[in-house]
Residue, then its C-alpha position, 0 to 999 in steps of 0.5 A: m500500500n503506497h498511502t497509509p490512511k489516517i488511523s484515529d486513536s481509537e482505531w489504533e486500539i482495534m488494529r493493535i488487537l488484530w496485529e497481535q492476532s488475526p483473524r478475529t470476529a467483531n465479538e472477539i474484538i469487543a470482548i478484548l476491548n471490554d476490559d480497557t474501554y467503556w465502548k458499546p459494541t455498536t461503537v466498535k463495529t463502527f470503528i471496524s467499518r471505518l477501517v474496512k472503508k479505509d482499506v486497512l482491514g479486510y474480512k472473510e465471511e464464514g457463515r454468519s460471522y465475519y473474520y477481520y484481519p489487517l491489510v497493512e503491516q504495523d510497521e507501515c502504520l508506525r512509519a506513517e504516524n511518525q512522519s505525520f507527528l514529525k511534520k506536524i510538531y517539528g516541521g518535518a525536521l528530525k534533528p530538533m525532535l532528537v535534540n528535544f528527546l535527548r535533553e530529557e535526562d531521566s528518560l534514557s538509561q545507559e542501555d538506551i544511550a548505548e543502543l542509540r550510539r550503535m544505531l548512529d554508528d551503523k547509520e554513519e557506516k552505511k553513508 
């Protein structure tokens, strides 16, 4: 898929469930969400319908049940969301975002710092 549609925060909840395991019925999704949200079954079904219309979810019909599954990979949606966030908050520039996050002293462990250093070294070697 060349263009990943915009997925709302509520729709992300449904996608996470289906990325974890699919296919699932609407009732299975509702049961899982019931622990974390107060959404009515009709609300969940509305979100599922929107995701189908956006070509993010597909389904197969078996008897009277519909089994839903993702049509896009989680990584693809994460990349699109990252780009959207970067553009909206930082004007598309990665460096100011990284600087802002790195200034948060308490948020990075020594392991995090070592991993970032390895990633930057790898990136530099590829150039």
